[in-house]
N, C-alpha and C positions, 0 to 999 in steps of 0.2 A: 313521417313516410318517405320515400326519398321519388325525386321524380326524373326519368330518361327521357327525353324531348316532347316531355308533356305528359307522360304514362306515369299512374301511379307504380313502383318497385315495390314488388314482396317481398319480404326479408328475404327469404331462399332464393330470389333471382340475383338480391343485390351481396350475399356470401355467395354465391357461384360468382360475377362479377371481379367484387377484390380480390377472391383466392387466384383468380385468371391473372390479374391487375399484382397481384406478388407474383405470382410465378414471372410476368414478363422482366420485371425490376429483376429477382432472382436472374434469370439466362442475360441481363445486360450485363449482370454485373459479375458475371461468369465470364463472359467474350472479352470484357475491361481486363480480366484480369489475365487472360490469356494474351492479350493483345502485351500486356505493362509483361510479362514471364516474357516472350519474346526479345519485344527492347532489351531488354537487361540482359539477356542469354547472347542478344548481338552485341553491346557493347561490350560485355566479358571477353567478348569473342575476340572484338576490337582491341581493347590494352591488352590480351594475350597475345597476337599477333605483333606490338608494338614491343614486347619486350626486348626481345633483340636486340630492337635499335642501340645504337649508343646513344643517343638521346634522353630513354629510360633507364638510364643505370637504377637506382634506388629503386625499381621495382623488386625487382628480387629482393632486397632489405625487405621493400614492405611484407616480401610474403613469407618473411619468414619471423614479423611479430605474431604474438597472439589476437588470434580475430577479436575484431572493431564490436560493439553492436549494428552497426548497419548489415553488418555481413552475417548474425546468426536467420533462423527461420523461426518465422511464424506460428506458429500451431493454433 
């Protein structure tokens, strides 16, 4: 039998607590993914803004290449 703060935890209460913990973890993962997507978008915007500069002439060549594995969207 599980205990919380010295008191026995019923099976139903343990299941509810486990479900709540899982939901909180999933919410944190979702928030992390949103932040990472935002960072990736900002990095892409930055790279696209740099494409016009003379120092980055190879960017147009890279865009004309087929997609690499890292650029594919995973589902």
